[in-house]
C-alpha positions as CSV (number, residue, x, y, z in Angstrom):
1,M,-50.5,-116.1,82.2
2,A,-49.8,-119.3,84.8
3,V,-49.2,-122.7,83.6
4,T,-50.3,-125.6,86.3
5,G,-47.5,-127.5,87.6
6,G,-47.3,-130.9,90.0
7,D,-49.4,-130.8,93.0
8,D,-51.5,-127.9,91.4
9,L,-48.7,-125.6,91.9
10,P,-48.7,-122.9,89.3
11,Y,-45.3,-121.8,87.4
12,F,-45.6,-118.1,86.2
13,N,-43.5,-116.4,83.4
14,D,-41.2,-113.7,84.2
15,E,-43.9,-111.3,84.1
16,L,-45.4,-112.4,87.4
17,E,-44.2,-112.2,90.9
18,L,-42.8,-115.5,92.7
19,R,-45.1,-116.5,95.9
20,E,-45.2,-119.2,98.2
21,F,-47.8,-121.9,97.0
22,G,-47.4,-124.5,99.7
23,R,-44.2,-125.6,98.9
24,R,-40.4,-125.1,99.8
25,P,-38.9,-121.9,97.7
26,T,-35.8,-122.3,95.8
27,L,-32.5,-120.3,96.4
28,G,-33.7,-118.1,93.6
29,E,-36.5,-117.5,95.0
30,L,-35.0,-116.7,98.5
31,L,-33.0,-113.9,96.7
32,K,-36.3,-112.5,94.7
33,R,-35.1,-112.1,91.3
34,V,-31.4,-112.6,89.3
35,E,-30.6,-111.5,86.0
36,D,-30.0,-114.3,83.5
37,A,-27.5,-112.4,81.1
38,Q,-23.9,-113.8,81.1
39,S,-20.9,-112.9,79.0
40,P,-21.3,-113.7,74.8
41,D,-18.2,-115.4,74.7
42,H,-19.7,-118.1,76.6
43,H,-19.7,-121.9,74.8
44,V,-23.5,-122.8,74.7
45,L,-25.6,-125.7,74.1
46,D,-28.7,-125.4,72.1
47,V,-31.6,-127.5,73.5
48,S,-34.3,-126.2,71.1
49,Y,-37.2,-128.8,70.8
50,G,-40.5,-128.4,69.0
51,C,-43.2,-128.8,71.9
52,R,-46.8,-129.4,71.4
53,Y,-49.3,-129.9,73.9
54,P,-53.1,-131.0,74.1
55,A,-55.6,-128.3,74.2
56,A,-56.6,-129.3,77.9
57,A,-53.7,-129.9,80.4
58,P,-54.9,-130.2,83.8
59,L,-51.9,-131.3,85.5
60,L,-48.3,-130.9,84.6
61,Y,-45.2,-132.7,86.1
62,P,-42.3,-130.5,85.0
63,F,-39.6,-133.3,85.4
64,K,-39.4,-136.7,85.1
65,L,-36.2,-139.0,84.9
66,S,-37.1,-142.2,83.5
67,F,-34.3,-145.2,82.9
68,R,-35.0,-148.3,80.9
69,N,-33.0,-151.8,80.8
70,L,-30.0,-150.3,82.2
71,S,-27.3,-153.2,81.5
72,Y,-23.6,-152.9,82.5
73,S,-21.1,-155.7,82.3
74,V,-17.3,-155.8,82.9
75,K,-14.6,-158.2,82.3
76,V,-13.1,-159.6,85.1
77,R,-10.2,-161.8,85.6
78,R,-10.2,-165.7,86.1
79,R,-8.8,-166.5,89.9
80,G,-8.4,-169.9,91.0
81,G,-9.8,-173.3,89.9
82,G,-13.3,-173.2,91.2
83,S,-15.9,-174.2,88.6
84,S,-18.9,-172.5,90.2
85,V,-20.3,-169.4,88.7
86,P,-22.0,-166.8,90.9
87,E,-25.4,-165.4,89.5
88,N,-24.3,-162.5,88.2
89,L,-21.0,-164.1,86.3
90,A,-21.5,-165.0,82.9
91,A,-19.1,-167.5,81.7
92,E,-17.0,-166.3,78.4
93,G,-14.6,-168.0,75.9
94,N,-10.9,-168.0,76.8
95,G,-11.6,-168.7,80.4
96,G,-13.1,-165.2,81.1
97,R,-15.6,-163.9,83.0
98,V,-18.2,-161.0,82.5
99,K,-19.6,-159.7,85.8
100,L,-23.1,-158.0,85.5
101,L,-23.0,-155.0,87.3
102,L,-26.4,-153.8,86.3
103,N,-28.8,-156.5,84.7
104,D,-32.0,-154.9,82.7
105,I,-32.5,-152.1,85.5
106,S,-35.7,-149.6,85.0
107,G,-37.5,-147.0,87.1
108,E,-38.2,-143.2,87.2
109,A,-37.7,-140.4,89.5
110,R,-39.8,-137.0,89.6
111,E,-39.4,-133.7,90.8
112,G,-40.0,-132.9,94.3
113,E,-39.4,-136.6,95.5
114,I,-36.1,-138.4,97.0
115,M,-35.4,-141.8,95.0
116,A,-33.0,-144.1,97.4
117,V,-31.1,-146.9,95.9
118,L,-30.7,-149.7,98.4
119,G,-28.9,-152.8,99.1
120,A,-25.7,-154.9,100.3
121,S,-22.1,-154.2,99.3
122,G,-21.5,-155.2,95.8
123,S,-25.4,-154.8,94.9
124,G,-24.6,-152.4,92.2
125,K,-26.0,-149.3,94.1
126,S,-22.9,-146.9,93.2
127,T,-23.0,-148.4,89.5
128,L,-26.5,-147.2,88.7
129,I,-25.9,-143.8,90.4
130,D,-23.1,-143.7,88.0
131,A,-25.3,-144.9,85.2
132,L,-27.8,-142.3,85.8
133,A,-25.4,-139.7,86.1
134,D,-23.6,-140.7,82.8
135,R,-20.3,-141.3,84.6
136,I,-20.2,-144.8,82.6
137,A,-17.9,-144.6,79.4
138,K,-19.9,-144.1,76.5
139,G,-21.0,-147.5,74.4
140,K,-20.2,-149.6,77.9
141,L,-23.9,-148.8,79.0
142,K,-26.8,-150.4,77.6
143,G,-30.4,-149.0,78.0
144,T,-31.8,-145.3,77.8
145,V,-31.8,-142.5,80.2
146,R,-34.6,-139.8,79.5
147,L,-35.5,-136.5,81.1
148,N,-39.2,-135.9,80.2
149,N,-39.1,-138.4,77.6
150,E,-36.4,-136.9,75.6
151,I,-32.7,-138.4,75.4
152,L,-30.5,-136.8,77.9
153,E,-27.3,-135.6,76.4
154,S,-24.2,-135.6,78.1
155,G,-23.4,-132.0,77.5
156,L,-26.6,-130.9,78.8
157,L,-26.7,-133.2,81.9
158,K,-23.4,-131.5,82.9
159,V,-25.2,-128.4,83.0
160,I,-28.5,-129.0,85.0
161,S,-27.2,-132.0,87.4
162,A,-24.3,-132.4,89.9
163,Y,-23.1,-135.4,91.7
164,V,-22.0,-135.7,95.4
165,M,-19.5,-138.3,95.7
166,Q,-19.2,-140.6,98.7
167,D,-16.0,-139.1,100.1
168,D,-15.9,-135.4,101.4
169,L,-13.4,-133.6,99.1
170,L,-12.6,-130.1,100.6
171,F,-10.2,-127.9,100.9
172,P,-9.1,-128.3,104.7
173,M,-7.9,-124.7,105.7
174,L,-11.0,-122.9,104.3
175,T,-14.1,-122.1,106.3
176,V,-17.3,-123.3,105.4
177,E,-18.5,-119.9,104.0
178,E,-15.2,-119.3,101.6
179,T,-15.6,-122.9,100.3
180,L,-19.3,-122.0,99.5
181,M,-18.3,-119.0,98.2
182,F,-15.5,-120.2,95.8
183,S,-18.1,-122.8,94.6
184,A,-20.8,-119.8,93.7
185,E,-17.4,-118.0,92.0
186,F,-17.3,-121.1,89.9
187,R,-20.6,-121.9,89.2
188,L,-22.8,-118.9,88.9
189,P,-22.5,-116.7,86.2
190,R,-20.0,-113.3,86.3
191,S,-23.3,-111.1,85.4
192,L,-24.4,-112.0,89.2
193,S,-23.1,-109.2,91.3
194,K,-20.5,-110.1,94.2
195,S,-23.4,-109.2,97.0
196,K,-26.0,-111.6,95.2
197,K,-23.4,-114.1,95.0
198,K,-23.0,-113.7,99.0
199,A,-26.4,-113.6,99.4
200,R,-27.1,-116.8,98.0
201,V,-24.2,-118.6,99.7
202,Q,-25.9,-117.3,103.3
203,A,-29.3,-118.4,101.7
204,L,-27.5,-122.1,101.2
205,I,-25.9,-122.0,104.6
206,D,-29.2,-121.4,106.2
207,Q,-30.6,-124.2,104.0
208,L,-27.8,-126.6,105.2
209,G,-28.3,-126.0,108.7
210,L,-24.8,-124.7,108.7
211,T,-24.9,-121.2,110.5
212,T,-23.0,-122.1,113.5
213,A,-20.4,-123.4,111.6
214,A,-20.1,-120.7,108.9
215,N,-16.8,-119.1,110.2
216,T,-15.2,-122.6,111.1
217,V,-12.4,-124.2,108.8
218,I,-13.1,-127.4,107.4
219,G,-10.2,-129.0,108.9
220,D,-8.2,-132.8,108.3
221,E,-6.3,-135.0,110.4
222,G,-3.9,-132.1,111.4
223,H,-6.4,-129.2,112.0
224,R,-9.7,-129.3,114.0
225,G,-12.7,-127.9,112.1
226,V,-16.2,-129.1,111.5
227,S,-18.1,-132.4,112.4
228,G,-18.4,-135.0,109.9
229,G,-22.1,-134.5,109.4
230,E,-21.2,-130.5,108.4
231,R,-18.4,-131.9,106.2
232,R,-20.8,-133.9,104.5
233,R,-23.5,-131.0,104.2
234,V,-21.0,-128.6,102.6
235,S,-19.6,-131.5,100.3
236,I,-23.6,-131.3,99.0
237,G,-23.5,-127.3,99.1
238,I,-21.1,-126.7,96.9
239,D,-22.5,-129.0,94.3
240,I,-26.1,-127.4,94.5
241,I,-24.9,-123.7,94.6
242,H,-26.3,-123.7,91.1
243,D,-29.8,-125.3,92.2
244,P,-29.1,-128.2,90.0
245,I,-32.2,-130.0,88.5
246,L,-30.9,-133.5,89.1
247,L,-29.1,-134.0,92.2
248,F,-26.8,-137.4,92.4
249,L,-25.5,-138.6,95.4
250,D,-23.2,-141.6,96.3
251,E,-24.1,-143.0,99.6
252,P,-24.3,-139.2,101.6
253,T,-25.1,-140.5,105.2
254,S,-22.1,-143.2,104.9
255,G,-19.8,-142.9,108.2
256,L,-22.4,-140.5,110.0
257,D,-24.2,-141.3,113.1
258,S,-27.9,-141.6,113.0
259,T,-28.6,-137.9,113.9
260,S,-26.4,-136.3,111.3
261,A,-27.5,-139.0,108.8
262,F,-31.1,-137.8,109.4
263,M,-30.0,-134.2,109.1
264,V,-28.3,-134.9,105.8
265,V,-31.6,-136.4,104.3
266,K,-33.7,-134.0,105.3
267,V,-31.5,-131.4,104.1
268,L,-32.1,-133.4,100.7
269,Q,-35.6,-133.2,101.3
270,R,-36.1,-129.5,101.3
271,I,-33.7,-129.6,98.1
272,A,-36.0,-131.7,96.3
273,Q,-38.9,-129.9,97.4
274,S,-37.5,-126.6,95.8
275,G,-37.7,-128.2,92.5
276,S,-35.1,-130.9,92.0
277,I,-35.0,-134.7,91.5
278,V,-32.8,-136.2,94.3
279,I,-31.4,-140.1,93.5
280,M,-29.0,-141.4,96.0
281,S,-27.7,-144.4,96.9
282,I,-27.9,-145.6,100.8
283,H,-26.9,-148.8,102.5
284,Q,-29.5,-149.0,105.7
285,P,-31.9,-145.8,106.3
286,S,-33.2,-146.0,109.7
287,Y,-36.8,-145.6,110.4
288,R,-36.9,-141.4,110.5
289,I,-34.9,-141.2,107.2
290,L,-37.1,-144.0,105.5
291,S,-40.2,-141.4,106.2
292,L,-38.4,-138.9,104.2
293,L,-38.1,-141.0,101.1
294,D,-40.3,-141.5,98.4
295,R,-39.3,-144.2,96.1
296,L,-37.0,-147.1,96.6
297,I,-35.3,-149.5,94.3
298,F,-33.9,-152.4,96.3
299,L,-30.8,-154.2,94.3
300,S,-29.3,-157.5,94.4
301,H,-26.1,-158.4,92.4
302,G,-27.4,-155.8,89.6
303,E,-30.9,-156.7,89.7
304,T,-33.7,-155.0,90.8
305,V,-35.7,-157.1,93.6
306,Y,-38.1,-154.2,94.4
307,S,-39.1,-150.9,93.1
308,G,-41.7,-148.7,94.4
309,S,-42.8,-146.6,97.4
310,P,-41.6,-147.0,100.9
311,M,-45.6,-147.4,101.7
312,D,-46.2,-150.6,99.0
313,L,-43.3,-152.3,100.6
314,P,-45.3,-154.3,103.1
315,N,-47.7,-155.3,100.9
316,F,-44.9,-156.3,98.2
317,L,-43.4,-158.7,100.7
318,A,-46.8,-159.9,102.0
319,E,-47.7,-161.0,98.4
320,F,-44.2,-162.6,98.1
321,G,-44.6,-164.5,101.1
322,H,-42.8,-162.7,103.7
323,P,-45.2,-160.2,105.6
324,I,-43.0,-157.7,107.7
325,P,-43.8,-158.2,111.4
326,G,-45.4,-155.2,113.1
327,N,-42.6,-154.0,114.9
328,E,-40.0,-154.8,112.2
329,N,-38.3,-151.6,110.3
330,R,-39.2,-152.3,106.5
331,T,-35.8,-151.5,104.9
332,E,-34.1,-153.7,107.7
333,F,-36.3,-156.8,106.9
334,A,-36.2,-156.6,103.3
335,L,-32.4,-156.4,103.3
336,D,-32.0,-159.2,105.5
337,L,-34.6,-161.1,103.6
338,V,-32.5,-160.3,100.3
339,R,-29.7,-161.2,102.0
340,D,-30.7,-164.8,103.3
341,L,-32.2,-165.4,99.6
342,E,-28.6,-164.7,98.0
343,E,-27.1,-167.3,100.4
344,T,-29.7,-169.9,99.0
345,A,-29.3,-172.2,95.9
346,G,-31.8,-170.2,93.7
347,G,-30.7,-166.7,94.8
348,T,-32.9,-163.8,94.4
349,K,-34.7,-165.0,91.4
350,S,-37.7,-165.4,92.6
351,M,-37.7,-162.2,94.1
352,V,-36.9,-160.7,91.1
353,E,-39.8,-162.6,88.9
354,H,-42.3,-161.5,91.3
355,N,-41.1,-157.7,91.3
356,K,-41.6,-158.1,87.6
357,S,-45.3,-159.3,88.0
358,W,-45.8,-156.4,90.8
359,Q,-44.8,-153.9,88.2
360,R,-47.0,-155.0,85.5
361,K,-49.7,-154.8,88.0
362,T,-48.8,-151.4,89.7
363,K,-48.1,-149.9,85.8
364,I,-51.5,-150.7,84.7
365,H,-53.1,-149.2,87.8
366,S,-51.0,-146.1,87.8
367,E,-51.8,-145.4,84.1
368,G,-55.1,-145.6,84.8
369,N,-54.8,-142.8,87.4
370,E,-52.7,-140.7,85.4
371,I,-54.5,-140.6,81.7
372,H,-54.8,-136.8,81.9
373,R,-51.3,-136.1,83.1
374,F,-48.6,-135.0,80.7
375,H,-45.0,-133.5,81.2
376,L,-43.3,-130.5,79.7
377,C,-41.1,-131.0,77.0
378,L,-37.4,-130.4,78.3
379,K,-36.9,-127.1,76.8
380,D,-40.0,-125.6,78.5
381,A,-39.4,-127.5,81.7
382,I,-35.9,-125.9,82.0
383,S,-37.2,-122.9,81.0
384,A,-40.2,-122.9,84.0
385,S,-37.6,-124.1,86.1
386,I,-35.3,-121.1,85.5
387,S,-38.3,-118.7,85.8
388,K,-39.2,-120.1,89.2
389,G,-35.7,-119.0,90.2
390,K,-33.6,-122.0,89.8
391,L,-30.3,-120.5,88.9
392,V,-28.7,-123.2,86.9
393,S,-25.1,-122.6,85.7
394,G,-26.5,-122.8,82.2
395,A,-28.9,-120.2,82.7
396,P,-29.9,-118.7,79.2
397,T,-27.4,-116.7,77.6
398,D,-29.6,-114.7,75.7
399,S,-33.0,-113.4,76.9
400,N,-34.8,-114.3,73.5
401,R,-33.2,-117.5,73.3
402,S,-34.5,-119.7,76.4
403,S,-33.2,-122.8,74.8
404,S,-29.3,-121.8,74.9
405,F,-27.2,-122.8,77.6
406,S,-23.8,-122.2,78.6
407,K,-21.3,-125.1,79.3
408,F,-19.3,-122.8,81.5
409,S,-20.5,-119.8,83.8
410,N,-17.8,-117.7,83.8
411,P,-15.0,-117.0,81.3
412,L,-11.5,-118.2,81.1
413,W,-9.7,-115.3,82.6
414,T,-12.4,-115.3,85.7
415,E,-11.8,-119.0,86.5
416,I,-7.9,-118.5,86.6
417,L,-8.5,-115.6,89.1
418,V,-10.9,-117.9,91.2
419,I,-8.7,-121.2,91.1
420,A,-5.6,-118.9,92.0
421,K,-7.0,-117.0,94.7
422,R,-8.4,-120.2,96.5
423,S,-5.1,-122.2,96.1
424,I,-3.2,-119.1,97.5
425,M,-5.5,-118.7,100.8
426,N,-5.4,-122.6,101.4
427,S,-1.6,-122.2,101.4
428,R,-1.5,-119.1,103.5
429,R,-2.9,-121.0,106.0
430,M,-0.4,-123.8,105.9
431,P,2.7,-121.8,105.6
432,E,4.8,-124.9,106.9
433,L,4.7,-126.3,103.5
434,F,6.4,-123.6,101.7
435,G,8.3,-123.0,104.6
436,I,9.7,-126.5,104.5
437,R,10.6,-126.5,101.2
438,L,12.4,-123.1,101.7
439,G,14.2,-124.3,104.4
440,A,15.4,-127.2,102.6
441,V,16.8,-125.0,99.8
442,L,18.6,-122.3,102.3
443,I,20.0,-125.1,104.2
444,T,21.3,-126.8,101.0
445,G,22.6,-123.4,100.0
446,V,24.5,-122.6,103.5
447,I,26.0,-126.2,103.3
448,L,27.3,-125.7,99.7
449,A,28.6,-121.9,100.5
450,T,30.6,-123.3,103.3
451,M,32.0,-126.4,101.7
452,F,33.1,-124.3,98.3
453,W,34.2,-121.2,100.5
454,H,35.9,-119.1,97.9
455,L,37.1,-121.2,95.1
456,D,40.3,-120.0,93.8
457,N,41.3,-120.1,90.2
458,S,43.8,-123.2,89.9
459,P,43.0,-126.7,88.3
460,K,41.8,-128.1,91.9
461,G,39.5,-125.0,91.8
462,I,38.1,-125.9,88.2
463,Q,37.2,-129.2,89.5
464,E,35.6,-128.0,92.6
465,R,33.5,-125.7,90.4
466,L,32.3,-128.1,88.1
467,G,31.4,-130.4,91.1
468,F,29.5,-127.4,92.7
469,F,27.6,-126.5,90.0
470,A,26.5,-130.0,89.1
471,F,25.5,-130.8,92.7
472,A,23.9,-127.1,92.6
473,M,21.6,-127.7,89.7
474,S,20.8,-131.2,90.4
475,T,19.6,-130.2,94.1
476,T,17.0,-127.6,92.7
477,F,15.5,-130.5,90.6
478,Y,15.1,-132.5,93.8
479,T,13.8,-130.1,95.5
480,C,11.1,-130.0,93.4
481,A,9.8,-133.2,94.3
482,E,7.2,-131.9,97.0
483,A,5.0,-130.8,94.3
484,I,3.9,-134.4,93.8
485,P,1.5,-134.6,96.7
486,V,0.4,-131.0,96.1
487,F,-2.0,-132.2,92.9
488,L,-2.2,-135.6,94.3
489,Q,-4.2,-134.0,97.2
490,E,-6.3,-132.2,94.9
491,R,-7.0,-134.6,92.5
492,Y,-10.4,-135.8,93.2
493,I,-11.3,-132.2,94.1
494,F,-10.3,-131.2,91.0
495,M,-12.2,-134.4,88.9
496,R,-15.4,-133.6,90.9
497,E,-15.2,-129.7,89.9
498,T,-14.6,-130.7,86.5
499,A,-16.8,-133.5,86.0
500,Y,-19.7,-130.9,86.0
501,N,-18.2,-127.7,84.1
502,A,-17.2,-126.2,87.4
503,Y,-14.5,-124.7,85.4
504,R,-12.2,-125.8,82.4
505,R,-8.8,-127.5,82.7
506,S,-6.7,-125.4,80.9
507,S,-7.7,-122.8,83.7
508,Y,-6.9,-124.9,86.3
509,V,-3.1,-125.7,84.6
510,L,-3.1,-121.9,83.7
511,A,-3.6,-120.9,87.3
512,H,-1.3,-123.3,89.1
513,S,1.4,-122.3,86.6
514,L,0.9,-118.5,87.7
515,I,1.0,-119.0,91.4
516,S,3.7,-121.1,91.4
517,I,6.0,-118.4,89.9
518,P,6.3,-116.3,92.9
519,S,7.5,-119.1,95.0
520,L,10.2,-120.0,92.6
521,I,11.5,-116.7,92.3
522,I,11.8,-116.7,96.2
523,L,13.6,-120.2,96.1
524,S,16.1,-119.0,93.4
525,L,16.9,-115.6,94.9
526,T,17.3,-117.3,98.2
527,F,19.6,-120.3,96.6
528,A,21.6,-117.7,94.6
529,G,22.2,-115.3,97.2
530,T,23.2,-117.9,99.8
531,T,25.9,-119.2,97.5
532,Y,27.2,-117.1,94.6
533,F,29.2,-114.6,96.5
534,A,30.2,-117.1,99.1
535,V,31.8,-119.6,96.7
536,G,33.6,-116.7,94.7
537,L,31.9,-117.2,91.1
538,A,33.0,-115.1,88.5
539,G,31.3,-112.3,86.7
540,G,30.4,-109.6,89.7
541,F,26.6,-108.4,89.5
542,S,25.5,-109.2,86.1
543,G,27.0,-112.7,86.9
544,F,25.0,-113.0,90.0
545,V,21.7,-112.0,87.9
546,F,22.4,-114.6,85.2
547,F,23.1,-117.2,87.8
548,F,19.6,-116.3,89.0
549,F,17.9,-116.8,86.1
550,A,19.8,-120.3,85.5
551,V,18.5,-121.4,89.0
552,L,14.7,-120.0,88.2
553,S,15.0,-121.9,84.7
554,A,15.9,-125.2,86.8
555,F,13.1,-124.7,89.5
556,W,11.0,-124.0,86.6
557,A,11.6,-126.9,84.5
558,G,11.8,-129.4,87.5
559,S,8.4,-128.1,89.1
560,S,6.7,-128.2,85.6
561,F,8.4,-132.0,85.3
562,V,7.2,-133.2,88.8
563,T,3.6,-131.3,88.5
564,F,3.4,-133.3,85.0
565,L,4.1,-136.2,86.7
566,S,1.8,-136.1,89.4
567,G,-0.9,-135.7,86.7
568,V,0.0,-139.2,85.6
569,V,0.9,-141.2,88.6
570,S,-1.8,-141.4,91.3
571,H,0.2,-142.5,94.3
572,V,2.5,-140.4,96.1
573,M,5.0,-143.0,97.3
574,L,5.3,-144.3,93.3
575,G,5.5,-140.7,92.1
576,Y,8.4,-140.3,94.6
577,T,10.2,-143.3,93.3
578,V,9.7,-142.3,89.4
579,V,10.8,-138.9,90.3
580,V,14.0,-139.6,92.0
581,A,14.9,-142.4,89.4
582,I,14.6,-139.8,86.3
583,L,16.2,-137.1,87.9
584,A,19.3,-139.4,88.7
585,Y,19.4,-140.5,84.9
586,F,19.0,-136.5,83.9
587,L,22.1,-136.0,86.2
588,L,23.9,-138.9,84.7
589,F,23.5,-137.7,81.3
590,S,24.0,-133.9,82.0
591,G,27.9,-133.9,80.9
592,F,29.1,-133.8,84.1
593,F,30.6,-137.4,84.6
594,L,31.0,-138.1,80.9
595,S,31.3,-135.0,78.4
596,R,28.9,-134.9,75.4
597,D,32.1,-136.2,73.1
598,R,32.9,-139.1,75.3
599,M,29.2,-140.6,75.1
600,P,28.2,-143.5,73.2
601,P,26.1,-142.7,70.2
602,Y,23.2,-144.5,71.1
603,W,22.9,-142.5,74.4
604,I,23.4,-138.9,72.8
605,W,19.6,-138.6,72.5
606,F,19.1,-138.6,76.4
607,H,22.0,-136.1,76.7
608,Y,19.7,-133.8,74.9
609,M,16.6,-134.7,76.9
610,S,18.3,-134.1,80.2
611,L,16.9,-131.4,81.8
612,V,19.9,-130.7,84.1
613,K,22.2,-130.1,81.3
614,Y,20.8,-126.9,79.9
615,P,21.0,-125.1,83.4
616,Y,24.4,-126.5,83.9
617,E,26.1,-125.7,81.1
618,A,24.7,-122.0,81.5
619,V,26.1,-121.6,84.8
620,L,29.4,-123.2,83.2
621,Q,29.3,-120.7,80.4
622,N,28.7,-117.9,82.8
623,E,31.8,-118.9,85.1
624,F,34.0,-120.0,82.1
625,G,32.9,-117.9,79.2
626,K,35.5,-115.1,79.6
627,E,38.5,-115.9,77.3
628,S,40.7,-113.4,79.4
629,E,40.0,-115.1,82.7
630,C,42.8,-117.7,83.4
631,F,42.7,-120.7,85.7
632,I,46.3,-122.4,84.9
633,R,49.2,-120.5,84.8
634,G,52.9,-122.0,84.4
635,V,53.5,-124.8,86.5
636,Q,50.1,-125.1,87.8
637,M,49.8,-127.4,84.8
638,F,51.4,-130.3,86.9
639,D,48.9,-129.9,89.8
640,N,47.1,-132.7,88.9
641,T,49.7,-135.2,87.6
642,P,52.4,-137.5,89.5
643,L,54.6,-134.4,89.1
644,A,52.6,-132.2,91.7
645,A,55.1,-133.5,94.2
646,V,58.3,-132.4,92.3
647,P,60.1,-129.3,93.6
648,T,59.2,-126.1,91.8
649,T,62.7,-125.4,90.9
650,V,62.4,-128.7,88.7
651,K,58.9,-127.8,87.5
652,M,60.4,-124.4,86.0
653,E,62.7,-126.1,84.3
654,L,60.5,-128.7,82.8
655,V,58.2,-125.7,81.8
656,K,61.2,-123.6,80.1
657,S,61.9,-127.2,78.4
658,M,58.7,-127.5,77.0
659,G,59.0,-123.9,75.9
660,K,62.1,-124.6,73.8
661,T,60.3,-127.3,72.4
662,L,57.7,-125.7,71.1
663,G,59.3,-122.6,70.0
664,F,58.0,-120.2,72.4
665,N,58.7,-119.1,76.0
666,I,56.9,-120.2,79.1
667,T,57.1,-119.2,82.3
668,G,55.7,-119.3,85.5
669,S,53.2,-116.8,84.7
670,T,52.2,-117.7,81.4
671,C,48.4,-118.7,80.8
672,V,48.4,-122.1,80.0
673,T,44.3,-122.8,80.3
674,T,41.7,-120.4,79.8
675,G,37.7,-120.4,80.6
676,F,36.9,-121.5,76.9
677,D,39.3,-124.3,77.1
678,V,37.7,-125.8,80.3
679,L,34.3,-125.5,78.3
680,R,36.0,-127.2,75.0
681,Q,37.0,-130.1,77.6
682,Q,33.8,-130.3,78.8
683,G,32.0,-130.7,75.4
684,I,30.1,-127.4,76.0
685,T,30.5,-125.6,72.6
686,D,27.2,-126.2,70.6
687,L,24.8,-123.6,72.6
688,S,25.1,-120.1,74.2
689,K,24.4,-119.6,77.7
690,W,20.9,-117.7,77.1
691,N,20.1,-120.2,74.5
692,C,20.5,-122.8,77.5
693,I,18.3,-120.8,79.6
694,W,15.4,-120.7,76.9
695,I,15.7,-124.2,76.3
696,S,15.3,-124.9,79.9
697,M,12.3,-122.5,80.1
698,A,10.9,-124.3,77.1
699,W,11.1,-127.8,78.4
700,G,8.9,-126.2,81.8
701,F,6.2,-124.7,79.2
702,F,6.4,-128.1,77.4
703,F,5.4,-130.4,80.9
704,R,2.9,-127.9,81.7
705,I,1.2,-128.6,78.2
706,L,1.5,-132.3,78.8
707,F,0.2,-131.7,82.5
708,Y,-3.0,-130.4,80.7
709,F,-3.4,-133.4,78.5
710,A,-2.5,-135.9,81.2
711,L,-5.9,-134.0,83.1
712,L,-7.7,-133.7,79.9
713,F,-7.4,-137.7,78.9
714,G,-6.5,-139.2,82.5
715,S,-9.3,-137.7,84.5
716,K,-12.5,-138.5,82.9
717,N,-14.2,-139.6,86.2
718,K,-15.8,-142.4,84.1
719,R,-16.1,-146.2,84.3
720,N,-14.5,-148.1,81.6
C-alpha cells in the first residue's frame, strides 16, 4: 500500500517496485535494491517510538528539521581600555565579556530543499551550522533541535547526517574514484557486495559530474591534480556516499569561481531532491545560485534579520522601507543593507524586530495553508526513506526491527583493513617520504661503521663501544621524529571521518600501528646490517639477531612515543621542538653520561622512564655479557692513566709488584677486566638483556594506548 508523500509523491513499501515520480532518484534507486542486512555484532541505536496518525492523511512531509531559540555564547578576554561594547557583547563581572555568537535563532528546513545561511564574516553562519550539526559541546547550546518534532539525539544524528567542512581534506595521491571507493568501504555495510559498492560509487560520480576526473589524483601543492571545483565536489561526495538524510555544509562555494560554485550548488540541489535536507552557509551567492535555494536565513552578529523564501525577500525589504531596485541582486542588496545598518548607532535592531513581526504574520498564513498536513514520526520517516532506496550507514540491522540502526557500518577488523589499505596506497605513491627516512638511517649507519671500524678489545675499545652504542640507540629515536607530520597531516581528515562514525578511533590506532611494523623492520635491518659486523661487535650471528631486535624495539618505542605526541601537539614545529627536547633528556638519563649508581636519588625516576635506557642496556649486555670475554689484560690497565707513556718494561715491573702485594701472580696476559666488570662499572646489573627488550616493546604499546586516548578525548571536533 502506498503512503502519499510531499508534492503528492507516493512512498512504497518493500513489496512494490520503486519508480520515477517526477523527482530525482536516490542513489539507492539507481542501484535498484540493496540488502539491508548487516553483521550481528554491531552496536545499534534504538529509535523506537510510538507513532499515531489521524484517520485521514492527505499529505505528508517525511522530514522537517526545526530549531527553536538557539543561543550560544563564549567568554572573551578583555583587551584594551575602551568602554564601548559591541551589540553582541554583554558585560560580565570581574572585567570579563560574554560574546553572543547565536541569539535566539529559530527556523526550519524540509526534505527536498536547500536552506542557506547568509551573512558577513563573523555574523554566526558557521556557528549556526555547527549548532544544527551537534558540533557544539553539550550544555553550551541553548534551545532545541528537532527532526519531525522529536528531539534529535546525538547518536542518531551521526548515523543519518553528514558534515562537509570548508576545507577540502583529502589524501593527495588517491584518485577521485579511489577516494570515493574508500568512503564507500567505510560508510556502507559489509553485507553489500564489492560490485554493488563500486556501482554505487560510479552512480555518485555521475551525480557529482566527476566522470572525466574519475581517474585523476586529488593532488596537492607538489602534485598536479583535479581542479578546485572538482575537489570540492569530491569532498561532498565522500560524505554523501551513504545518502544521508541531513547534509550540513560550511561554505561549500568558498574559494571557487562563479561557474564552479554554481555547479557545486547544482549538485546539492540534486542531492536535496533525492530525499535529503541540505543546510549550508554561503557568503554571497550569485543570481544563478540564488535561483537554486529554497530558504534563506540572514544573520547579523548572531541574530536573524531575515528568514524565509528568496521570493519573499523583496516584499520583506519593501515593507522595511528599503525596496530592491529592479536591476539589483536581491542577496547582494540585502547584505549591503545589513552591513550599512551595522555601522549605525542602532545597529540592526530595527531589522531584527521587523523580521520578528514578519515571521508572526507569515506563520499565521502558513498555518492556515497547512492545516491538513502533518509529518511522519521519526521512526516511520527513516524507514520510509530506507524503503525508497536511501542507504544510510545505519540501515536496519534486522529486517523485523526497522527501528534499530547501527552506529558503525562495519566491524573492527574490516575498518582496520580498509584504513591500512588506504594508507599504504597513499604512501606507495609518495615513496620519497620513506626513502628519505631510509636514507637517513643508511647514511648514519655508514658513518658509524666507518668511524668505529673494527674496534679492538682494549680499554679505549671499551670506551669507543660505549660511545657507539649510546649514539646508535639515540639516533634511532631521533629518526622517528618524521612520524610527527604524518598524523598532523591526517588529523583533520581523521576528525571529519570519525565525527560521523565512518570508523572507530581504535581501528585507526590499530591500523597505523600494524602498517608501521614492516617499515620499522626494514629500517632496523638496514641499520643493524650496516653497523654490526663493520664495527666488530661480539656474539656472531646470534649476537647480530639480538642487536637487530634491540634496534627494532628502539624504533618501535620511539615511533610510538612520537605518534603519541603528534596526537597531543597540533603544530609541526612545536612537535619537533618537544620531541628533540624530550629525546635529549632520555639520552641524558640513559646511564651513558652518568651511571645509575651515581645519579642523584631525586632523578632516579627519570632514569627508569628514559626510553633510551632499555635498548642501550640491552646492547651493552649483548656485547659485554660473556664472562669469558676479556677486555683488559696485564699492562693494559695503565692505558687510560698517566702511566700509559711509561715504557713497557717498567709497566711489567709494576704489574709484578702489584701481584706480589696482592698475593697472586699477574703477567702481561692476565685478564684484569671482563665484560661483566664493564657492566658493573656502568651500573647495569638489575635487568637481563631480554627483559630490557620486553620493557622497551612495552613502552611502545603503552604510548600507542596513550595515542588512542589522545584521539578519544582530544579530537571531539566540537566547540566548547
